N, C-alpha and C positions, 0 to 999 in steps of 0.2 A: 583544508576543505572550505568551500564557500557555498552559500545557498543563493540561487537566483529565483525570482518569482516570475512566472509567465502566465498570461491569459491564454495564449495560443502557442502550440508546439510546432516546430519546424519538422519537416519530413525526416531529417537527420536525427533530431531528438527523439521522434517517435520510433525510429528504427533502433536506436540505442536502448530506449525504455522497453521496447518489446523483447529485445534480447535478454535484458535483466529479468523481465516478467517470466519469460519462458524458462530461464535457467533456475530461478529461485522459487517460483510458485509450484504447487503440485501439478503433475502432468495433465490431470483432467481439466485444468484451467488454461491449458496451452492455447495460444493464439497462432493461427496458421499464416495469416497475411496482415499487412498494414491495413487493409480494408476491414479485417475483423477488429483490429485495434481501434480504428476510426469509428466503427459501428458501436463499439462499447463506449468510447468517449463521447460520441455524439448523443448518446442516450442519457447523458448526465446534464444537469442544469447548474448554472452559476459556477463553473469549474475554475479553480485556481490551482496552478501547478507550482511546485517547489522542487527545484532540481539541486541535488548535492553534487558539486563538481570537485574533482581533485586538482592538484597543482598543474596538471596538464590540460585542464578544462574538459576532462572526460567525465561523463555522468556515471556516478557510483551509487546514487540513491535518488529516490523520488517519493514525494508524498503529494497528494492532491486532495482538495476539499470540494464538496459539491452539495447541492440542495436536493433532498429527497423527502417528499411528503412533509414539507415545512420543518424538517430537521437538518442540521448540518452533519454531514457524513464525511468520512475520509478513508483513504487507503494509503499504505506505505510499503515500500519495498527497497531493500538494500542488496547490493552485490555481496555475496557471502564472504568475500575477502576483507570487507571492512566492518562486518558485524562484530558485536561484542566490544566495541571501542568508543561507545558514546555517540556514534554518528546518528543512530536512530533517534535517540533522545534529543539531539541537536535539531533534527527535522521536526520532531514532535513539538518541541518548545516553540518553534517558528510558527506552526499553525495554531498553537494555543494562543499566541499573541492576538490573533485576529478573530477568535471565536470564544463564545462563552460556554459552548457545549459542543461536543463531538461524539459521533456514533460510528461504529464500525462492526464488521463481521470478522471473527477470529476463529480459525480452525483450532479446535481445542483437544485434538488427539494427535498422536505421533505415528499414525498408520498410513499416511498419504505418501506417495512416491513421486519424486521429481523426475523430470525428463532424463536425467543422467543415471537413473535407477537408484539414487540414494534416497534415504528417508527425509521427508519434510518434517522439520521439528516445529512444533507449535510455539508461537511467540508469546503465549499467554503471560509468562512471567515478566516479559518486557512491558506489557501493558499494565500489569499490576504495579510494577515499579514506577510507571509513569502516571499513576493515580487514576487509572480507569477502574470502573466498577463492572463486574461481570453480571449481566442480566440473564441469569441461568434459565429463566422461564421463557426466553425469546430465542428461538433457533431458526435457522434456515436449513432445510434438508432437500436437496435435489440432485440431479445427475452430475452437476458441476461442483457442488459445495455442501459440506456438512460443517456448520459453524454456529457459534453463539454470539449474541450481540454484546458489545461493550459500550460503555458510555463514560465520558468525562465531563464534569461540570466545574466551572471556575469557582 
């Protein structure tokens, strides 16, 4: 596995990432078109993308950082076939190198359903293992997401 850093994604990369997004995130976060994906990405400031590639240069994971309200935020997603093997921590350590603090939203319950009708499992233990603090008093609740804020500080 190798990580490449990108400021701008190609259409082919966006297509691969949208497939991973739709396969791995809960169904209510589903993106219908590349235009929806672009709309989401274009709403973020100072975005940096980190792509995790396998030996065939196929994208298997992705994390990205961005600026929101003067805080550094991130999101991360891995193909389920490579989860549980240290690849998420590999990506997480890469973005930690360039940031003193990171914030994210994490679904903290196991009642969400993925597009393939399987349950989405909360990655909360992954974040705790990677030295994030759970900000229990800060939540987002809307039609797309029910999540708690997490924070990491150097």
